[in-house]
C-alpha positions in Angstrom: 116.6 67.7 151.6 118.0 70.8 149.7 115.4 70.0 147.0 112.6 70.0 149.5 113.7 73.3 150.9 113.8 74.8 147.4 110.3 73.3 146.8 109.1 74.9 150.0 110.5 78.3 149.0 108.6 78.2 145.7 105.3 78.1 147.6 104.0 75.0 145.9 100.7 73.9 147.5 101.3 71.4 150.2 98.5 69.2 149.0 99.7 69.0 145.4 103.3 68.5 146.5 102.4 65.6 148.8 99.9 64.0 146.4 102.4 61.6 144.7 103.6 60.3 148.0 101.9 57.4 149.8 100.1 58.2 153.0 102.6 56.3 155.1 105.4 58.3 153.6 103.9 61.7 154.7 105.5 61.6 158.1 107.1 65.0 158.6 106.4 68.5 159.7 105.0 71.5 157.8 106.6 74.7 159.1 104.9 77.9 158.1 105.7 81.5 158.9 102.7 83.9 159.1 100.8 85.7 156.1 98.4 84.0 153.8 95.6 81.8 155.1 96.0 78.2 153.9 93.9 75.1 154.6 95.3 71.7 153.6 95.0 68.1 154.8 98.3 67.1 156.3 99.8 64.4 158.5 101.9 66.3 161.0 101.7 70.0 161.2 103.7 72.6 163.1 103.3 76.3 163.2 106.3 78.6 163.1 105.9 82.2 164.3 108.0 84.8 166.0 107.5 82.9 169.2 108.8 79.6 167.9 107.4 76.3 166.7 104.0 75.2 168.0 102.4 71.9 167.1 98.9 72.3 165.6 97.8 68.8 165.0 98.5 65.3 163.6 96.7 62.8 161.6 94.6 63.4 158.5 93.0 66.5 159.8 92.5 70.0 158.4 95.0 72.7 159.5 94.7 76.4 158.8 97.8 78.4 159.0 99.4 81.6 157.6 102.1 82.1 155.1 104.4 85.1 154.8 107.0 85.4 152.0 106.3 81.8 151.0 108.5 80.4 153.7 106.9 76.9 153.8 109.1 74.0 154.8 107.7 70.6 154.0 109.7 67.8 155.8 109.0 64.6 154.0 110.9 61.8 152.4 112.2 62.6 148.9 110.7 59.4 147.4 108.1 60.0 144.7 109.0 63.7 144.0 111.6 63.5 141.2 111.8 67.3 141.3 115.2 68.5 140.2 117.0 71.3 142.0 116.8 73.4 138.8 113.1 73.1 138.5 112.6 74.0 142.2 114.7 77.1 141.9 112.8 78.1 138.7 109.6 77.6 140.6 110.8 79.7 143.5 111.7 82.5 141.2 108.2 82.4 139.6 106.7 82.5 143.1 108.8 85.5 144.2 107.6 87.3 141.0 103.9 86.5 141.3 102.5 84.9 144.5 103.1 87.8 146.9 101.5 90.2 144.4 98.7 87.7 143.9 98.1 87.6 147.6 98.1 91.4 147.9 95.6 91.5 145.0 93.4 89.0 146.8 93.6 90.9 150.1 92.7 94.1 148.3 89.7 92.5 146.6 88.5 90.9 149.8 88.7 94.3 151.4 86.6 95.8 148.6 84.0 93.0 149.1 83.5 94.1 152.7 81.9 97.3 151.4 79.5 95.4 149.1 75.9 94.5 150.0 76.7 90.9 149.2 79.5 88.8 147.7 80.0 89.4 144.0 78.0 87.3 141.6 81.2 85.8 140.1 83.4 83.7 142.4 86.2 85.8 143.8 89.0 83.5 142.7 87.6 83.7 139.1 87.6 87.5 139.4 91.2 87.4 140.6 92.3 85.2 137.7 90.7 87.7 135.3 91.3 90.9 137.2 92.4 92.9 134.0 89.3 91.7 132.1 86.7 94.3 131.4 84.0 92.0 132.8 85.8 91.8 136.1 86.3 95.6 136.3 82.7 96.2 135.5 81.3 93.7 138.0 83.4 95.2 140.8 82.2 98.7 139.8 78.5 97.9 139.8 78.8 96.1 143.2 80.6 99.2 144.6 78.0 101.6 143.2 75.1 99.4 144.6 76.7 99.6 148.0 77.3 103.4 147.8 73.7 104.1 146.9 72.1 101.7 149.3 74.1 103.0 152.2 73.3 106.6 151.4 69.6 105.9 151.1 69.6 103.9 154.3 71.2 106.8 156.1 68.5 109.2 154.9 65.7 106.8 155.8 66.9 105.7 159.2 64.0 103.3 159.7 64.8 100.2 157.8 67.6 98.2 156.2 67.6 97.0 152.6 66.3 93.5 151.9 69.2 91.9 150.1 68.0 89.2 147.7 70.7 87.1 146.0 69.4 85.2 143.0 70.8 82.8 140.4 69.8 82.2 136.8 69.9 78.7 135.6 71.0 79.7 132.1 74.0 81.4 133.6 74.9 84.1 136.1 72.7 85.8 138.6 72.4 89.0 140.6 71.8 90.8 143.8 68.6 92.9 144.4 68.5 95.3 147.2 65.0 96.7 148.0 63.7 99.1 150.6 59.9 99.1 150.5 57.3 101.2 152.3 59.8 102.7 154.7 59.7 106.1 156.4 61.1 108.1 153.4 60.8 105.8 150.4 57.7 104.1 149.0 60.1 101.9 147.0 63.8 102.0 146.5 65.5 99.3 144.5 69.1 98.9 143.5 69.8 95.8 141.3 73.0 94.3 140.1 73.0 91.6 137.5 75.7 89.5 135.8 74.1 87.2 133.2 75.4 85.2 130.3 74.1 82.5 127.9 72.5 82.8 124.5 70.4 85.6 123.3 66.8 84.8 122.3 65.8 85.6 118.8 63.5 88.3 120.1 66.4 90.0 122.0 68.7 89.7 119.0 65.9 91.3 116.9 65.7 94.3 119.2 69.5 94.8 118.9 69.4 94.5 115.1 66.7 97.2 115.1 69.4 99.5 116.5 71.6 98.8 113.6 73.7 95.9 114.9 74.6 93.2 112.4 74.7 90.1 114.5 75.7 86.8 112.9 74.4 83.7 114.7 75.8 80.2 114.5 73.1 77.5 114.5 70.8 80.1 115.8 73.0 80.8 118.9 74.4 84.1 119.9 76.5 83.9 123.1 76.3 87.0 125.2 77.4 88.4 128.6 75.6 91.4 130.1 76.1 93.1 133.5 74.9 96.3 135.0 73.5 98.2 138.0 70.0 99.6 137.7 68.0 101.6 140.2 64.8 103.5 140.6 64.0 105.4 143.8 60.4 106.4 144.5 60.1 108.6 147.6 56.9 109.1 149.5 57.0 112.8 149.7 55.8 114.4 146.4 58.4 117.2 146.8 61.3 114.7 146.6 61.8 113.6 142.9 62.2 110.1 141.6 65.6 109.1 140.2 66.6 106.4 137.8 70.0 105.3 136.9 71.5 102.4 134.9 75.1 101.6 133.9 75.8 98.5 131.9 78.3 96.6 129.8 77.5 94.1 127.0 79.5 91.5 125.1 78.4 89.3 122.2 80.4 86.6 120.4 79.3 86.2 116.8 79.5 83.1 114.6 82.9 84.1 113.2 84.4 84.4 116.7 84.4 88.2 116.6 83.4 89.8 119.9 81.3 93.0 119.9 81.1 95.1 123.1 79.5 98.3 124.2 78.6 100.4 127.2 75.3 102.0 128.0 73.8 104.0 130.8 72.4 107.2 132.2 70.9 109.0 135.1 67.6 111.0 135.0 65.3 112.8 137.4 61.5 112.7 137.5 60.0 115.3 139.8 56.3 115.6 140.7 56.6 119.3 141.1 59.2 121.5 139.4 62.0 122.9 141.6 64.4 124.8 139.3 67.3 124.8 141.8 67.0 121.0 142.1 67.1 120.6 138.3 70.1 122.9 138.0 72.0 121.1 140.7 71.2 117.7 139.1 72.3 118.7 135.6 75.3 120.7 136.7 76.7 117.7 138.6 76.3 115.5 135.6 77.8 118.1 133.3 80.9 118.5 135.4 81.4 114.7 135.3 80.9 114.6 131.5 83.2 117.5 130.9 86.1 115.9 132.6 86.1 113.2 129.9 84.8 115.0 126.8 83.1 118.4 126.4 80.7 117.1 123.8 79.4 114.4 126.1 76.9 116.4 128.2 75.0 118.2 125.4 75.0 115.0 123.3 73.8 112.7 126.1 71.4 115.3 127.5 69.6 115.5 124.2 69.7 111.7 123.9 68.0 111.5 127.3 65.3 114.0 126.4 64.6 112.1 123.2 64.7 108.6 124.8 62.4 109.2 127.8 59.4 110.2 125.8 56.0 108.8 126.5 55.0 109.0 122.8 51.3 108.3 123.2 51.1 111.2 125.7 53.5 113.6 124.0 55.4 114.0 127.3 58.8 113.4 128.7 59.0 111.2 131.7 60.9 113.9 133.7 63.4 116.7 133.5 66.0 114.5 131.9 69.7 114.0 132.7 72.0 112.0 130.5 71.5 108.8 128.5 73.8 106.9 126.1 73.9 103.4 124.6 76.0 101.3 122.2 79.2 103.2 123.0 82.3 101.4 121.8 84.8 104.1 121.0 87.3 105.6 121.4 88.5 102.7 123.8 87.1 100.3 126.3 89.3 101.6 129.1 88.4 105.2 128.4 84.7 104.5 128.3 84.9 102.4 131.5 86.4 105.4 133.3 83.6 107.6 132.0 81.0 105.1 133.1 82.7 104.9 136.5 82.6 108.7 136.9 78.9 108.9 135.9 77.9 106.0 138.3 79.9 107.6 141.1 78.0 110.9 140.6 74.6 109.4 141.5 74.9 110.0 145.2 76.1 113.7 145.0 73.6 114.6 142.3 70.6 113.2 144.1 71.1 112.7 147.9 71.4 116.4 148.7 68.0 117.0 147.0 66.5 114.3 149.2 67.9 115.8 152.4 66.7 119.3 151.2 63.0 118.2 151.0 63.0 115.5 153.6 60.6 117.4 155.9 58.6 119.3 153.4 54.9 119.2 154.2 52.4 118.2 151.5 48.7 118.0 150.9 46.4 115.2 149.9 46.0 116.9 146.5 49.7 117.0 146.0 50.0 113.3 146.9 47.2 112.5 144.4 49.1 114.4 141.7 52.2 112.3 142.5 50.2 109.1 142.0 49.1 110.3 138.6 52.7 111.0 137.6 53.6 107.6 138.8 51.1 106.2 136.4 53.0 107.9 133.6 56.2 106.3 134.9 54.6 102.8 134.7 53.4 103.5 131.1 56.9 104.4 129.9 58.6 101.5 131.6 56.2 98.8 130.3 55.7 100.2 126.8 59.0 101.8 125.8 61.9 101.1 128.2 64.6 99.2 126.3 66.0 97.4 129.4 62.5 96.2 130.5 61.8 94.9 127.0 65.2 93.1 126.7 64.7 91.5 130.1 61.2 90.2 129.4 62.5 88.8 126.1 65.5 87.0 127.7 64.9 83.4 128.8 65.4 82.9 132.5 65.2 86.6 133.4 64.1 87.4 136.9 60.8 89.2 136.6 60.9 90.6 140.2 64.1 92.4 139.4 62.9 93.7 136.0 59.7 95.1 137.5 61.5 96.4 140.5 61.4 99.8 138.9 57.6 100.1 139.1 56.2 102.2 142.0 54.3 100.6 144.9 51.3 102.7 144.0 50.1 104.6 141.0 46.9 106.2 139.7 45.0 106.8 136.5 42.1 109.2 136.2 39.9 109.7 133.1 40.7 112.9 131.2 42.6 114.6 133.9 44.1 118.0 133.0 45.7 120.4 135.5 44.3 123.9 135.6 46.3 126.7 134.0 48.6 128.7 136.4 49.0 125.8 138.8 52.2 124.1 139.8 50.9 120.9 138.1 50.5 122.9 134.9 54.1 124.2 135.3 55.7 120.8 135.4 53.6 119.7 132.4 55.0 122.5 130.4 58.5 121.4 131.1 57.7 117.8 130.3 56.4 118.9 126.9 59.2 121.3 126.2 62.6 120.2 127.6 64.8 123.0 129.1 68.4 123.8 129.2 69.3 123.7 132.9 73.0 124.7 132.9 73.3 127.9 130.8 
C-alpha cells in the first residue's frame, strides 16, 4: 500500500497506472483533492474535498475531478504494478518539480486564449510542450494582436461583429480570418492569422533566392514553417486613412539540416487626403517604439518602407509610409521577437486615435470618388508588387480568400485622370511622389 501512496503522490495518470491491471482487479477508490481538471475512465471513484469524501460514480464511466498538489490516492491491488518504492519516490520528486508548474503554465495559456478571437491554430497541448520555442511565442503573439485590433475596431464601429472564419490547409497548418465588411464605419476590415508549414514550391523558393538567400533543397523539397498576422483596414469615410500591417516569422530547413529563420513586418498608412497631424502622430508612435530597441531602426525601416511601397509603373508611393523590414535574423531571435512584439502592439495606438478623430467628418461625392481612385492604386500595388501576395499565390494550398482579403470592396479607374493644381488631391499626390520626413 505504501507503494501505491507513493505512486499517487507522484501524480501518475490514473489511466496509465491502472492499465496493466485486469478490469476485475480495479476495485478500489480514487480519492482526489481539488485543483487540476482530470477526466479518466475508472471503476470506483470518490471525490475528496474540504467537506469530506463524496462518491461520484461506479462502473466503467467517465469521471471528471480536480487535483491540487497532486494528492491522488489510487486504492487498488498491488498485483501487476511491479513499481518499486524507490521509483515511486523518484517519480514523486519529478512531479513536485514540474507538474504544478506545468499546470500553472496551462492555466495561464488558457487564460490568454480567452482573449483570442478563436483557439490557436496549433493544439494548446502542443504549444505547452514547446512553450519556449519561437514558433509558439510567435503564434501566441499574432493571436493576441489579432484580438487587440479586432476588438478596437469593433468598438469604433459599434454596428457589427467580426466574422471569424477558421480554416485548415491540407498541406499543413491553417489560420483564422476575421473580417468586418460593409459596416457602419468600415468598407472592409480584415485581420488574418496564419500558421502554415510544408514544402516550399519551386516558385516560392525562387522568389526567396532572388532576395539573396542560398537555399539548398533535398530531392527538390524545402521544408518550411511560416506564421504571421496581416491586416488591411479600408474605412468608408475618405478622411479616415487606410492602414496595413503585417508581422511574420519564417523558418526553413535546408538539405544539410541547417535551419534558417528570419522576421519581417511593418505598418504603413495610406490616406486619401493629407492630414499632416495624422502623419506626424503615426510616424512618431512608430519611432518611439523603434527607438526603445535601436535608434537606427526607425530611419532605416522608414526608408525601406518608402522604397518598398512604390507603384513603379505609376511613379508613386502607395501612401505616406511607416516602417517596413524583412529577412531580419540578427542580433538574436529573442531580441528581434521583442522588437516585433513592440511594433505589433503599437498598431492600435498609432491608428485608432486617427479613426476616432475623423469618425464624423462629412465628405462630398467628389471626395468619395477620389478615394475610389486611390483604392484602385492600392489594388495595383497588391496584385503586381506585394511580396506577401506573390508568395501566397505561389504556395500550394494557400487560401485565396485570405490572400486577397487586403483588396478593397470597391475601387475605381478613370482614363487619364489628373487632379487640378492647388487642390487637396494634388497635395497628396505631391507627397506620394516625394516622401517626407514626418518626425523632425
